[in-house]
C-alpha positions in Angstrom: -45.2 11.4 32.5 -47.7 10.0 29.9 -51.3 10.6 31.0 -53.1 9.9 27.7 -52.3 8.2 24.4 -55.4 8.0 22.2 -53.8 5.1 20.2 -54.8 2.9 23.2 -58.5 3.9 22.8 -61.2 3.1 20.3 -61.5 5.8 17.7 -65.0 6.7 18.9 -63.8 7.5 22.4 -60.8 9.6 21.6 -62.3 13.1 21.3 -64.2 12.7 24.6 -61.2 11.2 26.4 -58.9 14.1 25.3 -61.4 16.7 26.3 -61.9 15.2 29.7 -58.1 15.0 30.3 -57.5 18.6 29.1 -60.2 19.9 31.5 -58.9 17.7 34.4 -55.3 18.8 34.0 -55.6 22.5 33.1 -59.2 23.6 33.9 -62.4 24.4 32.1 -62.1 24.9 28.3 -63.6 24.1 24.9 -61.8 21.9 22.4 -62.4 21.4 18.7 -60.4 18.7 16.8 -59.3 19.2 13.2 -60.9 16.8 10.8 -62.5 14.5 13.5 -64.0 12.4 10.8 -60.5 11.3 9.7 -59.7 10.2 13.3 -57.6 12.1 15.9 -54.3 11.2 17.5 -53.2 12.8 20.7 -50.5 12.1 23.3 -50.5 14.2 26.4 -47.7 14.2 28.9 -47.6 16.2 32.2 -44.8 16.8 34.7 -44.8 18.8 38.0 -41.9 21.1 38.9 -42.9 22.5 42.3 -45.3 25.4 41.6 -45.2 24.8 37.9 -46.9 22.2 35.7 -45.4 21.4 32.3 -47.5 20.0 29.4 -46.5 18.4 26.1 -49.4 17.8 23.6 -48.5 16.0 20.5 -50.8 15.0 17.6 -53.3 16.0 15.0 -54.6 19.6 14.6 -56.9 21.2 17.2 -58.2 24.4 18.6 -58.6 25.0 22.3 -60.1 28.1 23.8 -60.9 29.6 27.2 -63.2 32.5 27.9 -63.9 34.4 31.1 -67.1 32.3 31.3 -65.0 29.1 31.4 -62.9 30.7 34.2 -66.0 31.1 36.3 -66.7 27.4 36.3 -63.5 26.5 38.1 -61.2 28.0 40.7 -58.0 28.0 38.6 -56.6 31.4 37.9 -53.5 30.6 36.0 -50.8 32.1 33.7 -49.3 30.0 30.9 -46.4 30.2 28.5 -47.1 28.3 25.3 -44.5 27.2 22.8 -44.7 25.1 19.6 -41.9 22.7 19.0 -43.5 21.1 15.8 -45.8 22.9 13.4 -47.0 26.5 13.8 -49.4 27.5 16.4 -51.9 30.4 16.2 -52.6 32.4 19.4 -55.4 34.9 19.7 -56.4 37.2 22.6 -58.5 40.3 22.6 -57.8 41.2 19.0 -54.1 40.3 19.2 -53.1 37.5 16.9 -49.7 35.9 16.5 -48.1 32.9 14.9 -46.1 30.7 17.4 -43.3 28.9 15.5 -40.2 27.2 16.9 -38.6 30.5 17.8 -41.6 32.2 19.6 -43.8 31.9 22.6 -47.2 33.1 23.8 -48.4 34.4 27.2 -51.9 33.5 28.3 -53.9 34.6 31.3 -56.7 32.2 31.9 -59.3 34.7 33.3 -58.7 37.0 30.3 -59.5 34.2 27.9 -57.5 33.1 24.8 -57.5 30.7 21.9 -54.7 28.5 20.7 -54.7 26.2 17.6 -52.5 24.4 15.1 -53.2 22.5 11.9 -51.8 19.1 10.9 -49.2 17.3 13.0 -47.9 19.4 15.9 -46.2 19.4 19.3 -47.0 22.1 21.8 -45.0 22.5 25.0 -46.5 24.8 27.6 -46.4 25.4 31.3 -49.0 26.7 33.7 -48.6 28.3 37.1 -51.0 29.9 39.6 -51.2 33.6 38.8 -50.7 34.5 42.5 -47.2 32.9 42.4 -46.0 35.5 39.9 -46.6 38.3 42.3 -47.6 40.6 39.5 -50.9 42.5 39.0 -53.3 41.0 36.4 -53.2 44.2 34.3 -49.4 43.9 34.0 -49.6 40.3 32.7 -52.3 41.3 30.2 -50.3 44.3 29.0 -47.3 42.1 28.3 -49.3 39.5 26.1 -48.9 41.3 22.8 -45.4 42.6 23.5 -43.3 39.5 24.1 -41.5 39.7 20.8 -39.8 42.9 22.1 -38.2 41.2 25.1 -34.6 40.0 25.2 -35.7 37.5 27.8 -38.1 35.6 25.6 -35.4 33.6 23.8 -33.8 32.7 27.1 -37.1 31.4 28.6 -37.8 29.5 25.3 -34.5 27.7 25.5 -35.1 27.0 29.2 -38.5 25.4 28.4 -37.0 23.3 25.7 -34.3 22.0 28.0 -36.9 21.2 30.7 -39.0 19.3 28.2 -36.0 17.3 26.8 -35.2 15.9 30.2 -38.6 16.2 31.9 -38.9 12.6 32.9 -35.6 12.7 34.8 -35.6 16.2 36.1 -39.2 16.1 37.5 -38.3 13.4 39.9 -35.0 14.8 41.1 -34.4 16.7 44.3 -34.0 20.0 42.3 -37.4 19.8 40.5 -39.0 22.5 42.7 -36.0 24.8 42.3 -36.2 24.4 38.5 -39.9 25.3 38.7 -39.1 28.4 40.8 -36.4 29.4 38.4 -38.8 29.1 35.5 -41.3 31.3 37.4 -38.6 33.9 38.0 -37.8 34.0 34.3 -41.5 34.5 33.5 -41.7 37.4 35.9 -38.6 39.0 34.3 -40.2 38.4 30.8 -43.4 40.2 31.7 -41.9 43.2 33.5 -39.3 43.6 30.7 -42.1 44.8 28.3 -44.9 45.9 30.5 -43.7 47.5 33.7 -42.4 51.0 34.5 -38.6 51.6 34.8 -38.6 51.3 38.6 -40.3 47.9 38.6 -38.1 46.7 35.7 -35.0 47.6 37.7 -36.3 45.9 40.8 -37.3 42.7 39.1 -34.1 42.7 37.1 -32.0 42.8 40.2 -34.2 40.1 41.9 -33.9 37.7 39.0 -30.3 38.4 37.8 -28.9 35.1 39.1 -31.7 33.1 37.6 -31.2 34.9 34.3 -27.4 34.3 34.4 -27.8 30.6 35.1 -30.4 30.3 32.3 -28.1 32.1 29.9 -25.2 29.7 30.8 -27.4 26.7 30.3 -28.3 28.0 26.8 -24.6 28.5 25.9 -22.9 25.5 27.5 -21.9 24.4 24.0 -20.0 27.6 23.3 -16.2 27.2 24.1 -16.1 31.0 24.3 -18.4 31.0 27.4 -16.3 32.8 30.0 -17.0 34.9 33.1 -16.2 38.0 31.0 -18.7 37.0 28.2 -21.4 36.2 30.8 -20.9 39.5 32.6 -20.9 41.5 29.3 -24.2 39.8 28.2 -25.8 41.0 31.4 -24.2 44.4 31.6 -22.5 43.8 34.9 -18.8 43.7 35.9 -17.0 40.4 36.4 -16.6 41.3 40.0 -20.4 41.8 40.4 -20.9 38.4 38.6 -18.7 36.6 41.0 -20.3 38.3 44.0 -23.7 37.4 42.7 -22.8 33.7 42.4 -21.1 33.7 45.8 -24.3 35.1 47.4 -26.2 32.3 45.6 -23.9 29.7 47.1 -22.2 28.5 44.0 -18.8 28.7 42.3 -19.2 30.0 38.7 -16.5 27.9 37.0 -17.4 24.7 38.9 -21.1 25.2 38.1 -20.4 25.5 34.4 -18.1 22.5 34.3 -20.5 20.4 36.3 -23.4 21.2 33.9 -21.2 20.4 30.9 -20.1 17.1 32.4 -23.7 16.2 33.1 -24.5 16.9 29.4 -21.6 14.7 28.2 -22.4 11.9 30.6 -26.0 11.9 29.3 -25.0 11.9 25.7 -22.5 9.2 26.1 -25.3 6.7 26.9 -28.2 7.8 24.6 -28.8 5.9 21.4 -29.0 9.0 19.2 -25.4 9.8 20.0 -24.0 6.2 19.8 -22.4 7.0 16.4 -20.4 9.9 17.7 -16.9 9.8 19.2 -16.3 10.7 22.8 -14.2 13.6 21.6 -17.0 14.9 19.4 -19.5 14.7 22.3 -17.1 16.5 24.6 -16.5 19.2 22.0 -20.2 19.8 21.6 -20.4 20.6 25.3 -17.6 23.2 25.2 -14.6 21.0 26.1 -11.9 21.8 23.6 -9.1 19.8 25.3 -9.7 16.0 25.3 -7.2 15.3 28.1 -8.7 17.9 30.3 -12.2 16.6 29.7 -11.2 13.0 30.4 -9.5 14.0 33.6 -12.4 16.1 34.9 -14.9 13.4 34.0 -12.9 10.8 35.9 -12.5 13.1 38.9 -16.2 13.7 39.1 -17.7 10.3 38.3 -14.8 7.9 39.2 -14.7 6.3 35.7 -13.3 7.5 32.4 -15.6 8.5 29.6 -14.8 5.3 27.7 -15.6 3.2 30.8 -18.9 5.0 31.3 -19.9 4.4 27.7 -19.0 0.7 28.0 -21.0 0.4 31.2 -24.2 2.0 29.7 -24.1 1.3 26.0 -24.6 -1.8 23.9 -21.8 -3.6 22.1 -22.4 -1.7 18.9 -21.3 1.5 20.5 -17.9 0.2 21.6 -16.2 0.2 18.2 -16.3 3.9 17.8 -12.9 5.4 16.6 -10.8 8.1 18.2 -12.1 7.5 21.7 -10.3 8.9 24.7 
């Protein structure tokens, strides 16, 4: 949901407006804009997923920092995961410095203070959650901050955040929004303990978050035709039998869950303008469906219309003349 677009404001009011919005949404902080004399442009979007708040900040370069002194001025004790979808961010905490490009993320604990910046045009996507919801001691969170690059869970969480952001307007208002927030929280717990906890704690959290990690892994590999129960089990070092038992305990059928997520992806792509030039078969293949007839049959069984009918119902006339449709 868009909460601020400085293009709608006079140039003289933009810096103050952004600062006020940043403080209002995420708590006390200091903000410095890059080249304010040249004018700033900022677009801030915010979505709620149960216990989690997702932010997308797009625009000209800036630096934002929080100190323990800032934390004393408000009651928010939060943990954030920060990513950079456009440009390269710079994260600093307690002598630790890291670049945050498209393939990296940073962990911030508000009461510990941190600084984040980028230069030029950029897009930062981050989420914030109350530290108490993690159920982890503060020292463990802070220990993990400089170690994230060593975690195998970091790429999984990054992909998960990107997926949430791409469909945030839709997902944040659906019935499953809180569950998605809780899943993101579980992945964050797993990320932190994977690099900062002792072996006993790692095992315990790994067991508690296994289903969440499995489902996040599947979402990240839905476009892989080779995604099978055997490949999923192997990626998580469990047997196929254990994988099926885990899914059963979670109240889902593994194969049906995978097919449903793939069908949802194809249904969405069939009606979006950026995919209007692609054939239905190409879209289906990009979501892991290698057999056009099988895809068409499953789509019709699930939605009551064929892929072609769905596209005709939801696309403009220019999309109807695509070749090789099913």
